[in-house]
PDB file of N, CA, C and O in Angstrom:
ATOM      1  N   UNK A   1      -5.153  15.035 -11.084  1.00  0.00           N
ATOM      2  CA  UNK A   1      -5.147  13.636 -10.699  1.00  0.00           C
ATOM      3  C   UNK A   1      -3.728  13.093 -10.832  1.00  0.00           C
ATOM      4  O   UNK A   1      -3.063  13.297 -11.848  1.00  0.00           O
ATOM      5  N   UNK A   2      -3.276  12.400  -9.794  1.00  0.00           N
ATOM      6  CA  UNK A   2      -1.945  11.787  -9.827  1.00  0.00           C
ATOM      7  C   UNK A   2      -2.052  10.351 -10.306  1.00  0.00           C
ATOM      8  O   UNK A   2      -3.042   9.671 -10.036  1.00  0.00           O
ATOM      9  N   UNK A   3      -1.044   9.899 -11.007  1.00  0.00           N
ATOM     10  CA  UNK A   3      -1.017   8.529 -11.482  1.00  0.00           C
ATOM     11  C   UNK A   3       0.204   7.826 -10.912  1.00  0.00           C
ATOM     12  O   UNK A   3       1.278   8.415 -10.791  1.00  0.00           O
ATOM     13  N   UNK A   4       0.024   6.569 -10.567  1.00  0.00           N
ATOM     14  CA  UNK A   4       1.127   5.724 -10.131  1.00  0.00           C
ATOM     15  C   UNK A   4       1.335   4.701 -11.231  1.00  0.00           C
ATOM     16  O   UNK A   4       0.399   4.003 -11.620  1.00  0.00           O
ATOM     17  N   UNK A   5       2.553   4.609 -11.730  1.00  0.00           N
ATOM     18  CA  UNK A   5       2.840   3.701 -12.833  1.00  0.00           C
ATOM     19  C   UNK A   5       3.909   2.702 -12.389  1.00  0.00           C
ATOM     20  O   UNK A   5       4.974   3.074 -11.896  1.00  0.00           O
ATOM     21  N   UNK A   6       3.592   1.443 -12.580  1.00  0.00           N
ATOM     22  CA  UNK A   6       4.562   0.379 -12.330  1.00  0.00           C
ATOM     23  C   UNK A   6       5.011  -0.138 -13.684  1.00  0.00           C
ATOM     24  O   UNK A   6       4.214  -0.215 -14.619  1.00  0.00           O
ATOM     25  N   UNK A   7       6.264  -0.487 -13.792  1.00  0.00           N
ATOM     26  CA  UNK A   7       6.810  -0.865 -15.093  1.00  0.00           C
ATOM     27  C   UNK A   7       6.756  -2.358 -15.392  1.00  0.00           C
ATOM     28  O   UNK A   7       7.071  -2.782 -16.504  1.00  0.00           O
ATOM     29  N   UNK A   8       6.357  -3.162 -14.397  1.00  0.00           N
ATOM     30  CA  UNK A   8       6.272  -4.601 -14.631  1.00  0.00           C
ATOM     31  C   UNK A   8       5.363  -5.244 -13.597  1.00  0.00           C
ATOM     32  O   UNK A   8       5.075  -4.668 -12.548  1.00  0.00           O
ATOM     33  N   UNK A   9       4.922  -6.443 -13.918  1.00  0.00           N
ATOM     34  CA  UNK A   9       4.110  -7.197 -12.962  1.00  0.00           C
ATOM     35  C   UNK A   9       4.920  -7.500 -11.700  1.00  0.00           C
ATOM     36  O   UNK A   9       4.376  -7.503 -10.596  1.00  0.00           O
ATOM     37  N   UNK A  10       6.207  -7.750 -11.863  1.00  0.00           N
ATOM     38  CA  UNK A  10       7.062  -8.026 -10.708  1.00  0.00           C
ATOM     39  C   UNK A  10       7.131  -6.809  -9.777  1.00  0.00           C
ATOM     40  O   UNK A  10       7.173  -6.956  -8.556  1.00  0.00           O
ATOM     41  N   UNK A  11       7.142  -5.622 -10.358  1.00  0.00           N
ATOM     42  CA  UNK A  11       7.171  -4.399  -9.558  1.00  0.00           C
ATOM     43  C   UNK A  11       5.861  -4.219  -8.787  1.00  0.00           C
ATOM     44  O   UNK A  11       5.875  -3.807  -7.627  1.00  0.00           O
ATOM     45  N   UNK A  12       4.737  -4.525  -9.424  1.00  0.00           N
ATOM     46  CA  UNK A  12       3.438  -4.460  -8.741  1.00  0.00           C
ATOM     47  C   UNK A  12       3.398  -5.487  -7.617  1.00  0.00           C
ATOM     48  O   UNK A  12       2.953  -5.194  -6.507  1.00  0.00           O
ATOM     49  N   UNK A  13       3.870  -6.695  -7.917  1.00  0.00           N
ATOM     50  CA  UNK A  13       3.891  -7.757  -6.904  1.00  0.00           C
ATOM     51  C   UNK A  13       4.699  -7.326  -5.690  1.00  0.00           C
ATOM     52  O   UNK A  13       4.251  -7.504  -4.557  1.00  0.00           O
ATOM     53  N   UNK A  14       5.873  -6.767  -5.904  1.00  0.00           N
ATOM     54  CA  UNK A  14       6.703  -6.337  -4.782  1.00  0.00           C
ATOM     55  C   UNK A  14       6.029  -5.215  -4.003  1.00  0.00           C
ATOM     56  O   UNK A  14       6.082  -5.193  -2.774  1.00  0.00           O
ATOM     57  N   UNK A  15       5.400  -4.290  -4.706  1.00  0.00           N
ATOM     58  CA  UNK A  15       4.694  -3.195  -4.043  1.00  0.00           C
ATOM     59  C   UNK A  15       3.556  -3.734  -3.174  1.00  0.00           C
ATOM     60  O   UNK A  15       3.331  -3.242  -2.068  1.00  0.00           O
ATOM     61  N   UNK A  16       2.840  -4.740  -3.672  1.00  0.00           N
ATOM     62  CA  UNK A  16       1.767  -5.355  -2.890  1.00  0.00           C
ATOM     63  C   UNK A  16       2.320  -6.090  -1.674  1.00  0.00           C
ATOM     64  O   UNK A  16       1.740  -6.021  -0.590  1.00  0.00           O
ATOM     65  N   UNK A  17       3.435  -6.793  -1.847  1.00  0.00           N
ATOM     66  CA  UNK A  17       4.063  -7.489  -0.710  1.00  0.00           C
ATOM     67  C   UNK A  17       4.520  -6.497   0.354  1.00  0.00           C
ATOM     68  O   UNK A  17       4.326  -6.727   1.548  1.00  0.00           O
ATOM     69  N   UNK A  18       5.122  -5.401  -0.077  1.00  0.00           N
ATOM     70  CA  UNK A  18       5.576  -4.376   0.859  1.00  0.00           C
ATOM     71  C   UNK A  18       4.388  -3.757   1.600  1.00  0.00           C
ATOM     72  O   UNK A  18       4.441  -3.544   2.811  1.00  0.00           O
ATOM     73  N   UNK A  19       3.319  -3.474   0.857  1.00  0.00           N
ATOM     74  CA  UNK A  19       2.123  -2.902   1.470  1.00  0.00           C
ATOM     75  C   UNK A  19       1.493  -3.877   2.455  1.00  0.00           C
ATOM     76  O   UNK A  19       1.038  -3.473   3.525  1.00  0.00           O
ATOM     77  N   UNK A  20       1.463  -5.155   2.101  1.00  0.00           N
ATOM     78  CA  UNK A  20       0.887  -6.157   2.995  1.00  0.00           C
ATOM     79  C   UNK A  20       1.664  -6.239   4.305  1.00  0.00           C
ATOM     80  O   UNK A  20       1.070  -6.319   5.380  1.00  0.00           O
ATOM     81  N   UNK A  21       2.969  -6.219   4.215  1.00  0.00           N
ATOM     82  CA  UNK A  21       3.792  -6.275   5.427  1.00  0.00           C
ATOM     83  C   UNK A  21       3.565  -5.034   6.297  1.00  0.00           C
ATOM     84  O   UNK A  21       3.402  -5.142   7.512  1.00  0.00           O
ATOM     85  N   UNK A  22       3.556  -3.867   5.669  1.00  0.00           N
ATOM     86  CA  UNK A  22       3.339  -2.629   6.416  1.00  0.00           C
ATOM     87  C   UNK A  22       1.932  -2.585   6.991  1.00  0.00           C
ATOM     88  O   UNK A  22       1.730  -2.099   8.104  1.00  0.00           O
ATOM     89  N   UNK A  23       0.963  -3.086   6.245  1.00  0.00           N
ATOM     90  CA  UNK A  23      -0.412  -3.073   6.731  1.00  0.00           C
ATOM     91  C   UNK A  23      -0.588  -4.012   7.915  1.00  0.00           C
ATOM     92  O   UNK A  23      -1.358  -3.724   8.831  1.00  0.00           O
ATOM     93  N   UNK A  24       0.121  -5.129   7.900  1.00  0.00           N
ATOM     94  CA  UNK A  24       0.083  -6.040   9.052  1.00  0.00           C
ATOM     95  C   UNK A  24       0.546  -5.336  10.317  1.00  0.00           C
ATOM     96  O   UNK A  24      -0.051  -5.502  11.380  1.00  0.00           O
ATOM     97  N   UNK A  25       1.598  -4.559  10.204  1.00  0.00           N
ATOM     98  CA  UNK A  25       2.085  -3.787  11.349  1.00  0.00           C
ATOM     99  C   UNK A  25       1.064  -2.726  11.762  1.00  0.00           C
ATOM    100  O   UNK A  25       0.844  -2.493  12.951  1.00  0.00           O
ATOM    101  N   UNK A  26       0.451  -2.094  10.778  1.00  0.00           N
ATOM    102  CA  UNK A  26      -0.577  -1.085  11.055  1.00  0.00           C
ATOM    103  C   UNK A  26      -1.742  -1.709  11.817  1.00  0.00           C
ATOM    104  O   UNK A  26      -2.223  -1.130  12.791  1.00  0.00           O
ATOM    105  N   UNK A  27      -2.202  -2.893  11.382  1.00  0.00           N
ATOM    106  CA  UNK A  27      -3.314  -3.551  12.073  1.00  0.00           C
ATOM    107  C   UNK A  27      -2.940  -3.954  13.489  1.00  0.00           C
ATOM    108  O   UNK A  27      -3.788  -3.921  14.381  1.00  0.00           O
ATOM    109  N   UNK A  28      -1.692  -4.333  13.713  1.00  0.00           N
ATOM    110  CA  UNK A  28      -1.254  -4.637  15.083  1.00  0.00           C
ATOM    111  C   UNK A  28      -1.393  -3.406  15.963  1.00  0.00           C
ATOM    112  O   UNK A  28      -1.885  -3.495  17.088  1.00  0.00           O
ATOM    113  N   UNK A  29      -0.964  -2.264  15.458  1.00  0.00           N
ATOM    114  CA  UNK A  29      -1.080  -1.012  16.203  1.00  0.00           C
ATOM    115  C   UNK A  29      -2.545  -0.613  16.379  1.00  0.00           C
ATOM    116  O   UNK A  29      -2.941  -0.107  17.428  1.00  0.00           O
ATOM    117  N   UNK A  30      -3.343  -0.850  15.334  1.00  0.00           N
ATOM    118  CA  UNK A  30      -4.760  -0.509  15.364  1.00  0.00           C
ATOM    119  C   UNK A  30      -5.509  -1.388  16.365  1.00  0.00           C
ATOM    120  O   UNK A  30      -6.444  -0.934  17.026  1.00  0.00           O
ATOM    121  N   UNK A  31      -5.092  -2.640  16.468  1.00  0.00           N
ATOM    122  CA  UNK A  31      -5.705  -3.565  17.407  1.00  0.00           C
ATOM    123  C   UNK A  31      -6.915  -4.311  16.872  1.00  0.00           C
ATOM    124  O   UNK A  31      -7.609  -4.996  17.624  1.00  0.00           O
ATOM    125  N   UNK A  32      -7.172  -4.181  15.572  1.00  0.00           N
ATOM    126  CA  UNK A  32      -8.279  -4.909  14.961  1.00  0.00           C
ATOM    127  C   UNK A  32      -8.120  -4.902  13.437  1.00  0.00           C
ATOM    128  O   UNK A  32      -7.288  -4.194  12.870  1.00  0.00           O
ATOM    129  N   UNK A  33      -8.963  -5.729  12.807  1.00  0.00           N
ATOM    130  CA  UNK A  33      -8.950  -5.819  11.342  1.00  0.00           C
ATOM    131  C   UNK A  33      -9.356  -4.479  10.742  1.00  0.00           C
ATOM    132  O   UNK A  33     -10.281  -3.831  11.230  1.00  0.00           O
ATOM    133  N   UNK A  34      -8.679  -4.073   9.705  1.00  0.00           N
ATOM    134  CA  UNK A  34      -8.991  -2.831   8.991  1.00  0.00           C
ATOM    135  C   UNK A  34      -9.835  -3.162   7.775  1.00  0.00           C
ATOM    136  O   UNK A  34      -9.315  -3.629   6.762  1.00  0.00           O
ATOM    137  N   UNK A  35     -11.137  -2.923   7.871  1.00  0.00           N
ATOM    138  CA  UNK A  35     -12.048  -3.226   6.762  1.00  0.00           C
ATOM    139  C   UNK A  35     -11.788  -2.341   5.543  1.00  0.00           C
ATOM    140  O   UNK A  35     -12.158  -2.703   4.426  1.00  0.00           O
ATOM    141  N   UNK A  36     -11.163  -1.202   5.748  1.00  0.00           N
ATOM    142  CA  UNK A  36     -10.854  -0.288   4.644  1.00  0.00           C
ATOM    143  C   UNK A  36      -9.438  -0.479   4.122  1.00  0.00           C
ATOM    144  O   UNK A  36      -8.798   0.473   3.676  1.00  0.00           O
ATOM    145  N   UNK A  37      -8.952  -1.715   4.179  1.00  0.00           N
ATOM    146  CA  UNK A  37      -7.571  -1.975   3.769  1.00  0.00           C
ATOM    147  C   UNK A  37      -7.274  -1.555   2.330  1.00  0.00           C
ATOM    148  O   UNK A  37      -6.147  -1.137   2.060  1.00  0.00           O
ATOM    149  N   UNK A  38      -8.232  -1.642   1.379  1.00  0.00           N
ATOM    150  CA  UNK A  38      -7.884  -1.197   0.018  1.00  0.00           C
ATOM    151  C   UNK A  38      -7.500   0.284  -0.030  1.00  0.00           C
ATOM    152  O   UNK A  38      -6.595   0.666  -0.772  1.00  0.00           O
ATOM    153  N   UNK A  39      -8.182   1.112   0.755  1.00  0.00           N
ATOM    154  CA  UNK A  39      -7.859   2.540   0.807  1.00  0.00           C
ATOM    155  C   UNK A  39      -6.460   2.721   1.381  1.00  0.00           C
ATOM    156  O   UNK A  39      -5.668   3.510   0.867  1.00  0.00           O
ATOM    157  N   UNK A  40      -6.161   1.987   2.449  1.00  0.00           N
ATOM    158  CA  UNK A  40      -4.852   2.076   3.089  1.00  0.00           C
ATOM    159  C   UNK A  40      -3.763   1.628   2.128  1.00  0.00           C
ATOM    160  O   UNK A  40      -2.740   2.299   1.994  1.00  0.00           O
ATOM    161  N   UNK A  41      -3.973   0.492   1.452  1.00  0.00           N
ATOM    162  CA  UNK A  41      -2.992  -0.019   0.489  1.00  0.00           C
ATOM    163  C   UNK A  41      -2.722   1.001  -0.605  1.00  0.00           C
ATOM    164  O   UNK A  41      -1.568   1.280  -0.932  1.00  0.00           O
ATOM    165  N   UNK A  42      -3.793   1.559  -1.171  1.00  0.00           N
ATOM    166  CA  UNK A  42      -3.641   2.512  -2.279  1.00  0.00           C
ATOM    167  C   UNK A  42      -2.808   3.711  -1.849  1.00  0.00           C
ATOM    168  O   UNK A  42      -1.907   4.133  -2.573  1.00  0.00           O
ATOM    169  N   UNK A  43      -3.101   4.255  -0.687  1.00  0.00           N
ATOM    170  CA  UNK A  43      -2.337   5.397  -0.190  1.00  0.00           C
ATOM    171  C   UNK A  43      -0.890   5.037   0.077  1.00  0.00           C
ATOM    172  O   UNK A  43       0.019   5.795  -0.260  1.00  0.00           O
ATOM    173  N   UNK A  44      -0.678   3.879   0.682  1.00  0.00           N
ATOM    174  CA  UNK A  44       0.683   3.425   0.980  1.00  0.00           C
ATOM    175  C   UNK A  44       1.482   3.249  -0.304  1.00  0.00           C
ATOM    176  O   UNK A  44       2.625   3.696  -0.400  1.00  0.00           O
ATOM    177  N   UNK A  45       0.880   2.600  -1.281  1.00  0.00           N
ATOM    178  CA  UNK A  45       1.590   2.326  -2.530  1.00  0.00           C
ATOM    179  C   UNK A  45       1.872   3.610  -3.298  1.00  0.00           C
ATOM    180  O   UNK A  45       2.917   3.725  -3.939  1.00  0.00           O
ATOM    181  N   UNK A  46       0.965   4.571  -3.248  1.00  0.00           N
ATOM    182  CA  UNK A  46       1.211   5.856  -3.912  1.00  0.00           C
ATOM    183  C   UNK A  46       2.339   6.603  -3.208  1.00  0.00           C
ATOM    184  O   UNK A  46       3.225   7.153  -3.863  1.00  0.00           O
ATOM    185  N   UNK A  47       2.307   6.626  -1.863  1.00  0.00           N
ATOM    186  CA  UNK A  47       3.370   7.307  -1.116  1.00  0.00           C
ATOM    187  C   UNK A  47       4.723   6.643  -1.345  1.00  0.00           C
ATOM    188  O   UNK A  47       5.746   7.327  -1.395  1.00  0.00           O
ATOM    189  N   UNK A  48       4.741   5.321  -1.485  1.00  0.00           N
ATOM    190  CA  UNK A  48       5.990   4.588  -1.689  1.00  0.00           C
ATOM    191  C   UNK A  48       6.654   4.961  -3.017  1.00  0.00           C
ATOM    192  O   UNK A  48       7.864   4.795  -3.172  1.00  0.00           O
ATOM    193  N   UNK A  49       5.876   5.458  -3.966  1.00  0.00           N
ATOM    194  CA  UNK A  49       6.444   5.879  -5.246  1.00  0.00           C
ATOM    195  C   UNK A  49       6.880   7.342  -5.208  1.00  0.00           C
ATOM    196  O   UNK A  49       7.421   7.865  -6.182  1.00  0.00           O
ATOM    197  N   UNK A  50       6.637   7.994  -4.071  1.00  0.00           N
ATOM    198  CA  UNK A  50       7.027   9.388  -3.923  1.00  0.00           C
ATOM    199  C   UNK A  50       5.907  10.374  -4.157  1.00  0.00           C
ATOM    200  O   UNK A  50       6.116  11.585  -4.087  1.00  0.00           O
ATOM    201  N   UNK A  51       4.710   9.863  -4.437  1.00  0.00           N
ATOM    202  CA  UNK A  51       3.549  10.737  -4.646  1.00  0.00           C
ATOM    203  C   UNK A  51       2.820  10.948  -3.332  1.00  0.00           C
ATOM    204  O   UNK A  51       2.763  10.039  -2.505  1.00  0.00           O
ATOM    205  N   UNK A  52       2.279  12.098  -3.133  1.00  0.00           N
ATOM    206  CA  UNK A  52       1.425  12.348  -1.981  1.00  0.00           C
ATOM    207  C   UNK A  52       0.011  11.943  -2.302  1.00  0.00           C
ATOM    208  O   UNK A  52      -0.352  11.818  -3.472  1.00  0.00           O
ATOM    209  N   UNK A  53      -0.795  11.735  -1.278  1.00  0.00           N
ATOM    210  CA  UNK A  53      -2.215  11.408  -1.501  1.00  0.00           C
ATOM    211  C   UNK A  53      -3.088  12.405  -0.810  1.00  0.00           C
ATOM    212  O   UNK A  53      -4.313  12.305  -0.877  1.00  0.00           O
TER     213      UNK A  53
END
């Protein structure tokens, strides 16, 4: 099991903001609302730390 560790609330906040922006672009390409956005966010945030999913 891989773990993603953030060192501060500010770091988590920035990661969420980055994921939200990227997800907005993803939904534009998808052409509709992504009901599974939590799965997408989790994968994006893990990859952003250098971990694979």
